[in-house]
C-alpha positions in Angstrom: 0.0 -0.1 -0.2 1.4 3.3 -1.1 0.8 5.7 1.9 2.8 8.2 0.6 0.5 9.0 -2.3 -2.9 8.2 -0.6 -3.5 11.6 1.1 -2.8 13.2 -2.6 -5.1 10.8 -4.1 -8.0 11.4 -1.9 -7.7 14.9 -1.4 -7.4 15.8 -5.6 -10.2 17.7 -7.1 -11.8 15.8 -9.7 -12.0 17.5 -13.1 -15.1 15.7 -14.5 -18.5 16.4 -12.7 -20.9 13.4 -12.5 -24.3 13.6 -14.2 -26.1 14.0 -10.8 -23.7 16.9 -9.7 -24.5 18.6 -13.3 -28.0 18.1 -12.7 -27.7 19.8 -9.3 -25.9 22.6 -10.8 -28.5 23.7 -13.6 -30.6 25.6 -11.1 -27.7 28.2 -10.3 -28.5 30.0 -13.2 -32.1 30.3 -12.6 -34.6 33.1 -11.6 -35.2 34.0 -8.0 -38.6 34.1 -6.6 -39.9 35.8 -3.6 -40.7 33.7 -0.4 -42.9 36.6 1.2 -45.3 35.1 3.9 -43.8 31.9 4.0 -42.3 29.6 7.0 -39.1 28.0 6.3 -38.2 25.0 8.8 -34.7 24.1 9.1 -34.2 20.5 10.4 -31.0 19.7 12.0 -30.0 16.2 13.1 -28.4 16.6 16.5 -29.9 17.3 20.1 -30.5 20.9 21.1 -27.7 22.8 22.5 -25.0 21.7 20.6 -22.7 23.1 18.0 -25.3 21.6 15.2 -28.2 23.3 16.7 -26.5 26.6 17.7 -24.9 26.9 14.1 -28.0 26.3 12.5 -30.0 29.0 14.4 -27.1 31.7 13.9 -27.6 31.0 10.1 -31.3 31.1 10.4 -31.2 34.5 12.1 -29.4 35.9 9.3 -30.8 34.0 6.4 -34.6 34.4 6.9 -33.4 38.3 6.6 -31.5 37.7 3.4 -33.9 35.5 1.6 -36.3 37.4 -0.9 -39.4 38.3 0.7 -38.0 37.8 4.2 -39.7 34.6 5.4 -39.9 33.1 8.9 -37.4 30.6 9.8 -37.7 28.2 12.5 -35.2 25.4 13.6 -36.3 21.7 14.4 -34.1 19.2 16.1 -34.6 15.6 15.0 -31.8 13.4 16.3 -31.4 9.8 16.3 -30.6 6.9 14.0 -27.0 7.3 13.9 -27.9 11.0 12.4 -30.0 9.6 9.8 -33.4 10.6 11.2 -32.9 14.5 10.4 -31.4 14.1 7.0 -34.5 11.5 5.9 -36.7 14.1 7.5 -35.4 16.9 5.5 -34.7 15.0 2.3 -38.0 13.5 2.1 -40.0 16.8 2.9 -42.2 18.6 0.0 -39.9 20.1 -2.4 -41.1 23.4 -2.1 -38.6 25.3 -0.3 -40.2 25.3 3.1 -38.2 22.3 4.7 -34.4 22.5 4.6 -31.6 20.3 6.2 -28.7 21.8 8.2 -27.0 18.4 8.8 -24.0 16.8 10.2 -24.0 14.7 7.1 -20.9 12.3 7.6 -20.8 12.0 3.6 -17.2 10.5 3.6 -18.2 7.7 5.4 -22.0 7.3 4.4 -20.1 6.1 1.0 -19.4 2.8 2.8 -23.1 1.9 3.3 -24.5 -0.9 1.4 -25.8 0.7 -1.9 -29.4 0.4 -1.1 -28.7 2.3 2.2 -26.5 5.0 0.9 -27.9 8.7 0.7 -27.5 10.3 -2.7 -26.5 13.6 -1.4 -25.4 14.8 -4.9 -29.0 14.4 -6.4 -30.3 16.8 -3.6 -30.8 20.8 -3.9 -27.3 21.8 -2.5 -27.1 24.8 -1.2 -23.8 25.2 0.9 -21.9 23.9 3.5 -20.4 25.0 7.0 -17.5 23.9 8.5 -14.2 25.0 10.4 -15.0 24.1 14.0 -12.3 21.6 15.1 -12.7 18.2 17.2 -11.2 17.9 20.4 -10.4 15.2 22.9 -10.2 15.6 26.6 -9.7 13.1 29.5 -11.1 13.1 33.0 -8.1 13.8 35.5 -9.0 11.1 37.9 -8.2 8.3 35.0 -5.8 5.8 36.2 -3.6 7.0 38.8 -4.5 10.5 37.7 -3.8 12.6 34.6 -2.3 16.0 35.0 -0.4 16.3 31.6 0.0 14.6 28.3 2.9 12.3 29.8 0.5 11.0 32.3 -2.2 10.2 29.2 0.0 8.4 27.2 1.4 6.3 30.2 -2.3 5.1 30.8 -1.7 2.6 27.8 -5.2 2.1 27.6 -8.3 4.3 27.1 -12.1 4.0 26.9 -13.4 6.8 24.8 -17.1 8.0 23.7 -18.2 9.8 20.5 -20.8 9.9 18.3 -21.5 6.7 16.0 -18.6 4.3 14.6 -19.0 5.8 11.4 -18.3 9.3 12.2 -15.2 10.6 11.0 -13.9 12.2 14.6 -14.7 8.7 16.3 -12.3 7.2 13.8 -9.5 9.7 13.5 -9.4 9.7 17.6 -9.1 5.8 17.3 -6.3 6.3 14.5 -4.7 8.8 16.8 -4.3 6.6 19.8 -3.2 4.1 17.5 -0.3 6.1 16.4 0.4 7.0 20.2 0.7 3.2 20.9 -2.3 3.2 23.2 -5.3 0.4 23.5 -8.7 1.6 23.1 -12.1 0.8 23.4 -15.1 2.9 22.2 -18.7 3.7 23.6 -21.0 4.9 20.7 -24.6 6.5 20.5 -24.0 9.8 22.2 -26.1 12.5 19.9 -24.4 15.6 20.9 -21.1 16.9 22.9 -23.6 17.7 25.9 -24.4 13.9 26.2 -20.6 13.0 25.7 -19.6 15.2 28.6 -22.2 13.9 30.8 -21.3 10.4 30.6 -17.4 11.8 30.9 -18.5 13.2 34.2 -20.4 10.1 35.1 -17.4 8.0 34.7 -18.8 5.7 31.6 -15.8 6.9 29.4 -12.3 8.2 30.3 -12.0 10.5 27.3 -14.4 12.2 25.1 -14.7 14.5 21.9 -16.1 17.7 21.8 -16.1 20.6 19.4 -14.2 23.9 19.6 -17.7 25.7 20.1 -18.7 23.2 23.1 -15.3 23.6 24.5 -15.5 27.5 24.6 -19.2 27.6 25.6 -19.5 24.9 28.2 -16.0 23.2 29.4 -13.6 26.1 29.5 -15.0 27.6 32.1 -16.8 24.8 33.7 -15.0 21.2 33.9 -11.6 22.5 32.6 -11.1 25.3 35.0 -12.1 23.2 37.9 -9.6 20.6 37.0 -12.1 17.9 36.4 -11.1 17.4 32.7 -7.9 17.9 30.8 -7.9 19.1 27.4 -5.3 16.9 25.1 -5.3 17.7 21.4 -7.3 18.5 18.5 -8.0 17.5 15.1 -8.6 19.7 12.0 -7.5 20.7 8.3 -4.2 19.4 7.4 -1.6 21.9 5.9 -0.9 22.0 2.3 2.3 19.6 2.7 0.1 17.2 4.6 2.6 17.1 7.4 0.8 18.6 10.2 -2.6 20.2 11.2 -3.3 24.0 10.9 -3.2 25.4 14.0 -6.2 27.1 15.8 -6.4 29.6 18.8 -10.0 28.1 19.7 -8.3 26.5 22.7 -6.0 28.9 23.6 -2.8 27.0 25.2 -4.9 24.5 26.7 -4.5 22.0 23.9 -2.5 21.6 20.7 -2.6 19.8 17.6 -2.4 16.4 17.4 0.6 16.3 15.3 2.4 18.2 17.9 1.2 16.2 20.6 2.3 13.1 18.8 5.7 14.9 18.2 6.1 15.8 21.7 5.1 12.0 22.9 7.0 9.9 20.4 10.0 12.5 18.8 8.8 11.1 15.3 6.8 12.7 12.2 3.5 11.5 11.8 3.1 8.8 8.9 1.1 6.0 8.1 -2.3 4.7 7.3 -3.7 6.1 10.6 -2.2 9.5 9.8 -3.9 9.3 6.2 -7.2 8.6 7.7 -6.8 11.6 10.1 -5.7 14.0 7.2 -8.9 12.6 5.0 -11.3 13.6 7.9 -9.6 17.1 7.8 -9.9 17.5 4.0 -13.1 16.1 3.4 -15.2 16.1 6.7 -13.8 19.5 8.7 -14.5 21.7 5.8 -18.0 21.1 5.5 -19.0 19.6 9.0 -22.7 20.4 7.9 -24.5 20.2 4.6 -27.3 22.6 3.8 -29.8 21.4 1.1 -33.3 21.4 -0.1 -35.1 18.4 -0.8 -34.4 16.7 -4.4 -36.8 18.2 -7.1 -37.3 21.7 -5.3 -38.1 24.2 -8.2 -34.9 26.1 -9.7 -36.3 29.3 -9.1 -36.8 28.4 -5.4 -33.4 27.1 -5.3 -31.9 30.2 -6.9 -33.8 32.3 -3.9 -32.5 30.1 -1.3 -28.8 30.2 -2.5 -28.9 34.0 -3.3 -29.9 34.5 0.6 -27.6 31.8 1.5 -24.7 33.9 -0.3 -25.8 37.0 1.4 -26.2 35.8 4.8 -22.6 33.7 5.4 -20.8 36.8 4.1 -22.6 39.0 6.4 -20.1 40.5 9.1 -22.6 39.8 11.6 -23.0 36.1 11.0 -19.2 35.7 10.6 -18.7 37.4 14.1 -21.5 35.3 15.8 -20.2 31.9 14.1 -16.7 32.7 15.1 -17.6 33.2 18.5 -19.5 29.8 18.4 -16.9 27.8 16.6 -13.7 29.4 17.8 -12.5 30.2 14.6 -13.9 31.8 11.3 -16.3 29.4 9.7 -15.3 28.1 6.5 -18.2 28.4 3.9 -18.7 26.3 0.8 -21.1 27.2 -1.7 -22.1 27.3 -5.5 -20.2 25.2 -7.6 -17.7 24.7 -4.6 -20.3 22.3 -2.6 -21.4 20.5 -5.8 -17.8 19.6 -6.1 -17.2 18.6 -2.7 -20.0 16.3 -2.6 -18.7 14.8 -5.8 -15.2 14.3 -4.4 -16.4 12.6 -1.5 -18.4 10.1 -3.5 -15.4 9.4 -5.3 -13.2 8.5 -2.6 -10.3 5.8 -3.4 -11.1 2.3 -2.7 -7.7 2.4 -0.8 -8.9 4.9 1.9 -12.2 3.1 1.9 -10.5 0.0 3.0 -9.0 1.9 5.6 -12.2 3.6 6.9 -13.9 0.2 6.8 -11.0 -1.5 9.1 -11.6 1.3 11.8 -15.5 1.1 11.7 -15.0 -2.7 12.1 -12.8 -2.2 15.2 -14.8 0.8 16.8 -17.9 -1.8 16.4 -15.6 -3.9 18.9 
């Protein structure tokens, strides 16, 4: 297996756009219509209070004012089903622009589902994507003989960590990180949101748990972290252009470092190998588009034009950028227009080599 070339192969932009993507692109040149007097429901697929729900509400506040006709926008949480209930609720709604999805889509792992179960995101009325919030892992400080620093953590030798689902990219990436650190691990699945993960961590059901930067800043930083109950360790995110490390963020201040820095400090080595390839794949294909925004398949072209124009205006509004930055801990990454169609199409064309690595981690996470 040629791991040195794997990241380049999975991260490349495909020159050809598939038929479904071309069909999705056609409405970009349509005429807009007014949505005055209408109520639009934005469905998200996580529990209330987390970065998914809060992020969708911030967008709704600006999007409703930016759409032609200034319709009312409400946000609805539909969690469950390994994040699929909310996705299906949005995509199976009436295709008239009054129900949209703002979902943690996990597209880069849903491509591994059986063909009959795969969600054909490329056929939806793609509007945009929001990313930029990174994922951090933290450990309960009374784990083992006590964990006061990174050295204590690695000396634990084994760890039980909790996350969203076995098919979520953060779950696989943190498992890959533990492998690189030479640690044994077990995984507890089924937490629909950072709040539930943190609750399980404090109850002692898991030793370590993941969280988004926004949850760290709004819930953990001045709570359990300040009180010394939980110790942040390292974060994942978008890889640098050379693929040698993760782009630094100030979202965690000085309490957590990027995984590549943590790894170098712990091992004295440069990160490499299939586990590192998976972490970079996550950073390239998941982190930039954590949340996919779409209308159901079949939504009229003029309605999509209105929604897309409004989205463009909303996400470039300085007020939205400021609020999203405060929530995520860093400026939001926005993908729109042809960019979101290309991104979804790229994910659908993930290399078989990377798919095999993903399948291997899913099998191990299932236990």
